[in-house]
PDB file of N, CA, C and O in Angstrom:
ATOM      1  N   MET A   1      32.426 -66.931  -8.189  1.00  0.00           N
ATOM      2  CA  MET A   1      33.004 -67.561  -9.574  1.00  0.00           C
ATOM      3  C   MET A   1      32.537 -67.195 -10.444  1.00  0.00           C
ATOM      4  O   MET A   1      31.331 -67.072 -10.659  1.00  0.00           O
ATOM      5  N   GLU A   2      33.574 -66.908 -11.229  1.00  0.00           N
ATOM      6  CA  GLU A   2      32.858 -66.225 -12.914  1.00  0.00           C
ATOM      7  C   GLU A   2      33.153 -67.388 -14.024  1.00  0.00           C
ATOM      8  O   GLU A   2      34.107 -68.104 -13.724  1.00  0.00           O
ATOM      9  N   ALA A   3      32.567 -67.665 -15.125  1.00  0.00           N
ATOM     10  CA  ALA A   3      32.526 -68.370 -16.206  1.00  0.00           C
ATOM     11  C   ALA A   3      32.339 -67.521 -17.421  1.00  0.00           C
ATOM     12  O   ALA A   3      31.307 -66.859 -17.532  1.00  0.00           O
ATOM     13  N   VAL A   4      33.177 -67.497 -18.253  1.00  0.00           N
ATOM     14  CA  VAL A   4      33.129 -66.674 -19.468  1.00  0.00           C
ATOM     15  C   VAL A   4      32.655 -67.708 -20.489  1.00  0.00           C
ATOM     16  O   VAL A   4      33.274 -68.765 -20.612  1.00  0.00           O
ATOM     17  N   VAL A   5      31.535 -67.424 -21.251  1.00  0.00           N
ATOM     18  CA  VAL A   5      31.037 -68.503 -22.251  1.00  0.00           C
ATOM     19  C   VAL A   5      31.218 -67.655 -23.562  1.00  0.00           C
ATOM     20  O   VAL A   5      31.457 -66.447 -23.578  1.00  0.00           O
ATOM     21  N   ASP A   6      31.062 -68.493 -24.691  1.00  0.00           N
ATOM     22  CA  ASP A   6      31.098 -68.348 -26.097  1.00  0.00           C
ATOM     23  C   ASP A   6      29.520 -68.863 -26.517  1.00  0.00           C
ATOM     24  O   ASP A   6      28.682 -69.475 -25.855  1.00  0.00           O
ATOM     25  N   ALA A   7      29.498 -68.370 -27.827  1.00  0.00           N
ATOM     26  CA  ALA A   7      28.079 -68.875 -28.381  1.00  0.00           C
ATOM     27  C   ALA A   7      28.068 -70.537 -28.447  1.00  0.00           C
ATOM     28  O   ALA A   7      27.009 -71.164 -28.440  1.00  0.00           O
ATOM     29  N   SER A   8      29.356 -71.165 -28.512  1.00  0.00           N
ATOM     30  CA  SER A   8      29.245 -72.405 -28.790  1.00  0.00           C
ATOM     31  C   SER A   8      28.904 -73.230 -27.582  1.00  0.00           C
ATOM     32  O   SER A   8      28.619 -74.426 -27.652  1.00  0.00           O
ATOM     33  N   VAL A   9      28.948 -72.531 -26.473  1.00  0.00           N
ATOM     34  CA  VAL A   9      28.433 -73.286 -25.159  1.00  0.00           C
ATOM     35  C   VAL A   9      26.970 -72.896 -25.090  1.00  0.00           C
ATOM     36  O   VAL A   9      26.219 -73.766 -24.648  1.00  0.00           O
ATOM     37  N   VAL A  10      26.473 -71.824 -25.423  1.00  0.00           N
ATOM     38  CA  VAL A  10      25.053 -71.370 -25.285  1.00  0.00           C
ATOM     39  C   VAL A  10      24.359 -72.264 -26.274  1.00  0.00           C
ATOM     40  O   VAL A  10      23.195 -72.607 -26.064  1.00  0.00           O
ATOM     41  N   VAL A  11      25.073 -72.691 -27.435  1.00  0.00           N
ATOM     42  CA  VAL A  11      24.024 -73.503 -28.599  1.00  0.00           C
ATOM     43  C   VAL A  11      24.411 -75.097 -27.978  1.00  0.00           C
ATOM     44  O   VAL A  11      24.131 -76.091 -28.649  1.00  0.00           O
ATOM     45  N   LYS A  12      24.895 -75.179 -27.005  1.00  0.00           N
ATOM     46  CA  LYS A  12      24.792 -76.463 -26.240  1.00  0.00           C
ATOM     47  C   LYS A  12      23.782 -76.465 -25.190  1.00  0.00           C
ATOM     48  O   LYS A  12      23.399 -77.525 -24.695  1.00  0.00           O
ATOM     49  N   TRP A  13      23.512 -75.782 -24.970  1.00  0.00           N
ATOM     50  CA  TRP A  13      22.263 -75.730 -23.978  1.00  0.00           C
ATOM     51  C   TRP A  13      21.023 -75.995 -24.880  1.00  0.00           C
ATOM     52  O   TRP A  13      20.093 -76.720 -24.525  1.00  0.00           O
ATOM     53  N   LEU A  14      21.082 -75.372 -26.034  1.00  0.00           N
ATOM     54  CA  LEU A  14      19.757 -75.771 -26.940  1.00  0.00           C
ATOM     55  C   LEU A  14      19.582 -76.622 -27.828  1.00  0.00           C
ATOM     56  O   LEU A  14      18.497 -76.901 -28.338  1.00  0.00           O
ATOM     57  N   VAL A  15      21.120 -77.318 -28.195  1.00  0.00           N
ATOM     58  CA  VAL A  15      20.960 -78.175 -29.462  1.00  0.00           C
ATOM     59  C   VAL A  15      21.707 -79.379 -28.658  1.00  0.00           C
ATOM     60  O   VAL A  15      22.689 -78.979 -28.034  1.00  0.00           O
ATOM     61  N   GLU A  16      21.456 -80.690 -28.555  1.00  0.00           N
ATOM     62  CA  GLU A  16      22.205 -81.849 -28.021  1.00  0.00           C
ATOM     63  C   GLU A  16      23.308 -82.066 -29.031  1.00  0.00           C
ATOM     64  O   GLU A  16      23.125 -82.223 -30.238  1.00  0.00           O
ATOM     65  N   GLU A  17      24.517 -82.058 -28.385  1.00  0.00           N
ATOM     66  CA  GLU A  17      25.566 -82.287 -29.437  1.00  0.00           C
ATOM     67  C   GLU A  17      26.620 -82.506 -28.409  1.00  0.00           C
ATOM     68  O   GLU A  17      26.482 -82.257 -27.212  1.00  0.00           O
ATOM     69  N   GLU A  18      27.716 -83.008 -28.995  1.00  0.00           N
ATOM     70  CA  GLU A  18      28.972 -83.520 -27.872  1.00  0.00           C
ATOM     71  C   GLU A  18      29.241 -82.053 -27.049  1.00  0.00           C
ATOM     72  O   GLU A  18      29.204 -80.901 -27.483  1.00  0.00           O
ATOM     73  N   GLY A  19      29.481 -82.483 -25.910  1.00  0.00           N
ATOM     74  CA  GLY A  19      29.706 -81.473 -24.720  1.00  0.00           C
ATOM     75  C   GLY A  19      28.350 -80.700 -24.251  1.00  0.00           C
ATOM     76  O   GLY A  19      28.469 -79.779 -23.444  1.00  0.00           O
ATOM     77  N   SER A  20      27.338 -80.983 -24.637  1.00  0.00           N
ATOM     78  CA  SER A  20      26.037 -80.445 -24.045  1.00  0.00           C
ATOM     79  C   SER A  20      25.785 -80.794 -22.568  1.00  0.00           C
ATOM     80  O   SER A  20      25.150 -80.019 -21.853  1.00  0.00           O
ATOM     81  N   GLU A  21      26.262 -81.918 -22.122  1.00  0.00           N
ATOM     82  CA  GLU A  21      25.881 -82.160 -20.538  1.00  0.00           C
ATOM     83  C   GLU A  21      26.762 -81.385 -19.755  1.00  0.00           C
ATOM     84  O   GLU A  21      26.401 -80.890 -18.687  1.00  0.00           O
ATOM     85  N   ARG A  22      28.328 -81.200 -20.398  1.00  0.00           N
ATOM     86  CA  ARG A  22      29.124 -80.214 -19.677  1.00  0.00           C
ATOM     87  C   ARG A  22      28.446 -78.782 -19.610  1.00  0.00           C
ATOM     88  O   ARG A  22      28.423 -78.173 -18.540  1.00  0.00           O
ATOM     89  N   ALA A  23      27.851 -78.210 -20.854  1.00  0.00           N
ATOM     90  CA  ALA A  23      27.499 -76.856 -20.948  1.00  0.00           C
ATOM     91  C   ALA A  23      26.282 -76.903 -20.092  1.00  0.00           C
ATOM     92  O   ALA A  23      26.160 -75.809 -19.540  1.00  0.00           O
ATOM     93  N   LEU A  24      25.287 -77.767 -19.741  1.00  0.00           N
ATOM     94  CA  LEU A  24      24.252 -77.840 -19.116  1.00  0.00           C
ATOM     95  C   LEU A  24      24.415 -77.597 -17.586  1.00  0.00           C
ATOM     96  O   LEU A  24      23.717 -76.812 -16.943  1.00  0.00           O
ATOM     97  N   ARG A  25      25.398 -78.348 -17.092  1.00  0.00           N
ATOM     98  CA  ARG A  25      25.996 -78.327 -15.981  1.00  0.00           C
ATOM     99  C   ARG A  25      26.496 -76.845 -15.522  1.00  0.00           C
ATOM    100  O   ARG A  25      26.273 -76.397 -14.398  1.00  0.00           O
ATOM    101  N   LEU A  26      27.135 -76.213 -16.447  1.00  0.00           N
ATOM    102  CA  LEU A  26      27.736 -75.072 -16.060  1.00  0.00           C
ATOM    103  C   LEU A  26      26.255 -73.833 -16.081  1.00  0.00           C
ATOM    104  O   LEU A  26      26.349 -72.821 -15.386  1.00  0.00           O
ATOM    105  N   ARG A  27      25.052 -74.065 -16.886  1.00  0.00           N
ATOM    106  CA  ARG A  27      23.827 -73.363 -17.084  1.00  0.00           C
ATOM    107  C   ARG A  27      23.249 -73.671 -15.671  1.00  0.00           C
ATOM    108  O   ARG A  27      22.932 -72.667 -15.033  1.00  0.00           O
ATOM    109  N   ASP A  28      23.061 -74.828 -15.089  1.00  0.00           N
ATOM    110  CA  ASP A  28      22.655 -75.269 -14.041  1.00  0.00           C
ATOM    111  C   ASP A  28      23.148 -74.460 -12.761  1.00  0.00           C
ATOM    112  O   ASP A  28      22.409 -73.993 -11.894  1.00  0.00           O
ATOM    113  N   ARG A  29      24.692 -74.374 -12.811  1.00  0.00           N
ATOM    114  CA  ARG A  29      25.323 -73.709 -11.785  1.00  0.00           C
ATOM    115  C   ARG A  29      24.880 -72.381 -11.702  1.00  0.00           C
ATOM    116  O   ARG A  29      24.677 -71.799 -10.636  1.00  0.00           O
ATOM    117  N   TYR A  30      24.731 -71.903 -12.802  1.00  0.00           N
ATOM    118  CA  TYR A  30      24.414 -70.333 -12.971  1.00  0.00           C
ATOM    119  C   TYR A  30      22.859 -69.901 -11.932  1.00  0.00           C
ATOM    120  O   TYR A  30      22.626 -69.251 -10.913  1.00  0.00           O
ATOM    121  N   ILE A  31      22.000 -70.798 -13.034  1.00  0.00           N
ATOM    122  CA  ILE A  31      20.495 -70.932 -12.299  1.00  0.00           C
ATOM    123  C   ILE A  31      20.529 -71.097 -10.842  1.00  0.00           C
ATOM    124  O   ILE A  31      19.780 -70.369 -10.191  1.00  0.00           O
ATOM    125  N   ASP A  32      21.302 -71.963 -10.205  1.00  0.00           N
ATOM    126  CA  ASP A  32      21.521 -72.143  -8.845  1.00  0.00           C
ATOM    127  C   ASP A  32      22.279 -71.174  -8.069  1.00  0.00           C
ATOM    128  O   ASP A  32      22.508 -71.454  -6.893  1.00  0.00           O
ATOM    129  N   GLY A  33      22.700 -70.082  -8.546  1.00  0.00           N
ATOM    130  CA  GLY A  33      23.550 -69.155  -8.240  1.00  0.00           C
ATOM    131  C   GLY A  33      24.810 -69.124  -7.779  1.00  0.00           C
ATOM    132  O   GLY A  33      25.240 -68.140  -7.177  1.00  0.00           O
ATOM    133  N   LYS A  34      25.620 -70.326  -8.042  1.00  0.00           N
ATOM    134  CA  LYS A  34      26.588 -70.493  -7.781  1.00  0.00           C
ATOM    135  C   LYS A  34      27.898 -70.029  -8.377  1.00  0.00           C
ATOM    136  O   LYS A  34      28.998 -70.019  -7.825  1.00  0.00           O
ATOM    137  N   ILE A  35      27.528 -69.572  -9.836  1.00  0.00           N
ATOM    138  CA  ILE A  35      28.438 -68.774 -10.518  1.00  0.00           C
ATOM    139  C   ILE A  35      28.002 -67.670 -11.270  1.00  0.00           C
ATOM    140  O   ILE A  35      26.830 -67.705 -11.644  1.00  0.00           O
ATOM    141  N   GLU A  36      28.768 -66.586 -11.608  1.00  0.00           N
ATOM    142  CA  GLU A  36      28.139 -65.867 -12.668  1.00  0.00           C
ATOM    143  C   GLU A  36      28.676 -65.941 -14.206  1.00  0.00           C
ATOM    144  O   GLU A  36      29.850 -66.060 -14.558  1.00  0.00           O
ATOM    145  N   ILE A  37      28.005 -65.883 -14.687  1.00  0.00           N
ATOM    146  CA  ILE A  37      28.276 -66.090 -16.466  1.00  0.00           C
ATOM    147  C   ILE A  37      28.693 -64.487 -17.050  1.00  0.00           C
ATOM    148  O   ILE A  37      28.164 -63.421 -16.734  1.00  0.00           O
ATOM    149  N   ILE A  38      29.611 -64.684 -17.826  1.00  0.00           N
ATOM    150  CA  ILE A  38      30.129 -63.475 -18.479  1.00  0.00           C
ATOM    151  C   ILE A  38      30.092 -63.518 -19.992  1.00  0.00           C
ATOM    152  O   ILE A  38      30.889 -64.374 -20.379  1.00  0.00           O
ATOM    153  N   ALA A  39      29.564 -63.010 -20.842  1.00  0.00           N
ATOM    154  CA  ALA A  39      29.189 -63.423 -22.242  1.00  0.00           C
ATOM    155  C   ALA A  39      29.967 -61.885 -23.086  1.00  0.00           C
ATOM    156  O   ALA A  39      30.241 -60.763 -22.661  1.00  0.00           O
ATOM    157  N   PRO A  40      30.084 -62.424 -24.177  1.00  0.00           N
ATOM    158  CA  PRO A  40      30.450 -61.187 -25.149  1.00  0.00           C
ATOM    159  C   PRO A  40      29.113 -60.368 -25.450  1.00  0.00           C
ATOM    160  O   PRO A  40      28.008 -60.910 -25.475  1.00  0.00           O
ATOM    161  N   GLU A  41      29.321 -59.025 -25.673  1.00  0.00           N
ATOM    162  CA  GLU A  41      28.076 -58.377 -26.105  1.00  0.00           C
ATOM    163  C   GLU A  41      27.312 -58.803 -27.073  1.00  0.00           C
ATOM    164  O   GLU A  41      26.091 -58.680 -26.977  1.00  0.00           O
ATOM    165  N   LEU A  42      27.835 -59.316 -28.053  1.00  0.00           N
ATOM    166  CA  LEU A  42      27.285 -59.603 -29.320  1.00  0.00           C
ATOM    167  C   LEU A  42      26.899 -61.187 -29.539  1.00  0.00           C
ATOM    168  O   LEU A  42      26.722 -61.682 -30.652  1.00  0.00           O
ATOM    169  N   ILE A  43      26.799 -61.904 -28.291  1.00  0.00           N
ATOM    170  CA  ILE A  43      26.351 -63.259 -27.918  1.00  0.00           C
ATOM    171  C   ILE A  43      25.259 -63.733 -28.713  1.00  0.00           C
ATOM    172  O   ILE A  43      25.276 -64.693 -29.484  1.00  0.00           O
ATOM    173  N   THR A  44      24.158 -62.845 -28.408  1.00  0.00           N
ATOM    174  CA  THR A  44      22.731 -63.156 -28.976  1.00  0.00           C
ATOM    175  C   THR A  44      22.851 -63.419 -30.525  1.00  0.00           C
ATOM    176  O   THR A  44      22.294 -64.336 -31.128  1.00  0.00           O
ATOM    177  N   PHE A  45      23.820 -62.285 -31.157  1.00  0.00           N
ATOM    178  CA  PHE A  45      23.747 -62.430 -32.622  1.00  0.00           C
ATOM    179  C   PHE A  45      24.442 -64.132 -32.944  1.00  0.00           C
ATOM    180  O   PHE A  45      24.087 -64.939 -33.804  1.00  0.00           O
ATOM    181  N   GLU A  46      25.445 -64.247 -31.979  1.00  0.00           N
ATOM    182  CA  GLU A  46      26.533 -65.214 -32.758  1.00  0.00           C
ATOM    183  C   GLU A  46      25.686 -66.590 -32.260  1.00  0.00           C
ATOM    184  O   GLU A  46      25.921 -67.658 -32.824  1.00  0.00           O
ATOM    185  N   VAL A  47      24.890 -66.524 -31.394  1.00  0.00           N
ATOM    186  CA  VAL A  47      24.024 -67.659 -31.052  1.00  0.00           C
ATOM    187  C   VAL A  47      22.904 -68.333 -32.257  1.00  0.00           C
ATOM    188  O   VAL A  47      22.835 -69.449 -32.773  1.00  0.00           O
ATOM    189  N   LEU A  48      22.053 -67.018 -32.421  1.00  0.00           N
ATOM    190  CA  LEU A  48      21.195 -67.031 -33.690  1.00  0.00           C
ATOM    191  C   LEU A  48      21.846 -67.416 -34.737  1.00  0.00           C
ATOM    192  O   LEU A  48      21.362 -68.376 -35.337  1.00  0.00           O
ATOM    193  N   ASN A  49      23.046 -66.840 -35.242  1.00  0.00           N
ATOM    194  CA  ASN A  49      23.786 -67.428 -36.436  1.00  0.00           C
ATOM    195  C   ASN A  49      24.275 -68.767 -36.466  1.00  0.00           C
ATOM    196  O   ASN A  49      24.270 -69.386 -37.530  1.00  0.00           O
ATOM    197  N   ALA A  50      24.740 -69.331 -35.305  1.00  0.00           N
ATOM    198  CA  ALA A  50      24.854 -70.741 -34.982  1.00  0.00           C
ATOM    199  C   ALA A  50      23.761 -71.622 -35.339  1.00  0.00           C
ATOM    200  O   ALA A  50      23.845 -72.526 -36.170  1.00  0.00           O
ATOM    201  N   LEU A  51      22.589 -71.273 -34.580  1.00  0.00           N
ATOM    202  CA  LEU A  51      21.478 -72.115 -34.765  1.00  0.00           C
ATOM    203  C   LEU A  51      21.196 -72.131 -36.072  1.00  0.00           C
ATOM    204  O   LEU A  51      21.149 -73.220 -36.645  1.00  0.00           O
ATOM    205  N   ARG A  52      20.949 -70.879 -36.807  1.00  0.00           N
ATOM    206  CA  ARG A  52      20.794 -70.968 -38.072  1.00  0.00           C
ATOM    207  C   ARG A  52      21.292 -71.938 -38.954  1.00  0.00           C
ATOM    208  O   ARG A  52      20.545 -72.485 -39.765  1.00  0.00           O
ATOM    209  N   TYR A  53      22.615 -72.228 -38.863  1.00  0.00           N
ATOM    210  CA  TYR A  53      23.488 -73.072 -39.298  1.00  0.00           C
ATOM    211  C   TYR A  53      23.166 -74.674 -39.038  1.00  0.00           C
ATOM    212  O   TYR A  53      23.324 -75.610 -39.823  1.00  0.00           O
ATOM    213  N   GLU A  54      22.708 -74.685 -37.802  1.00  0.00           N
ATOM    214  CA  GLU A  54      22.392 -75.921 -37.192  1.00  0.00           C
ATOM    215  C   GLU A  54      21.249 -76.583 -37.835  1.00  0.00           C
ATOM    216  O   GLU A  54      21.089 -77.801 -37.921  1.00  0.00           O
ATOM    217  N   GLY A  55      20.420 -75.603 -38.307  1.00  0.00           N
ATOM    218  CA  GLY A  55      18.885 -75.818 -38.879  1.00  0.00           C
ATOM    219  C   GLY A  55      17.912 -75.669 -37.803  1.00  0.00           C
ATOM    220  O   GLY A  55      16.738 -75.911 -38.084  1.00  0.00           O
ATOM    221  N   ALA A  56      18.214 -75.302 -36.592  1.00  0.00           N
ATOM    222  CA  ALA A  56      17.347 -74.862 -35.453  1.00  0.00           C
ATOM    223  C   ALA A  56      16.433 -73.670 -35.688  1.00  0.00           C
ATOM    224  O   ALA A  56      15.368 -73.620 -35.072  1.00  0.00           O
ATOM    225  N   VAL A  57      16.796 -72.648 -36.590  1.00  0.00           N
ATOM    226  CA  VAL A  57      16.123 -71.355 -36.841  1.00  0.00           C
ATOM    227  C   VAL A  57      15.745 -71.400 -38.385  1.00  0.00           C
ATOM    228  O   VAL A  57      16.397 -71.884 -39.311  1.00  0.00           O
ATOM    229  N   HIS A  58      14.615 -70.818 -38.405  1.00  0.00           N
ATOM    230  CA  HIS A  58      14.013 -70.992 -39.900  1.00  0.00           C
ATOM    231  C   HIS A  58      13.769 -69.612 -40.373  1.00  0.00           C
ATOM    232  O   HIS A  58      12.969 -68.951 -39.711  1.00  0.00           O
ATOM    233  N   GLY A  59      14.356 -69.028 -41.470  1.00  0.00           N
ATOM    234  CA  GLY A  59      14.185 -67.603 -41.805  1.00  0.00           C
ATOM    235  C   GLY A  59      12.806 -67.640 -42.428  1.00  0.00           C
ATOM    236  O   GLY A  59      12.308 -68.683 -42.850  1.00  0.00           O
ATOM    237  N   GLY A  60      12.154 -66.347 -42.474  1.00  0.00           N
ATOM    238  CA  GLY A  60      11.152 -66.152 -43.149  1.00  0.00           C
ATOM    239  C   GLY A  60      11.143 -66.001 -44.618  1.00  0.00           C
ATOM    240  O   GLY A  60      10.083 -65.807 -45.212  1.00  0.00           O
TER     241      GLY A  60
END
């Protein structure tokens, strides 16, 4: 089984907000080898940008 995730899902792994529990269950299924996760090529940049606006990442 495959799941396609976007930055909002990955941010929920790192920041507790509405929907985090569901996102964490998805992550745990991936860790347990039950699913495969597919993500956009630029997801790293999208997540970092979202975290910056959440106040979780502080620029130099």
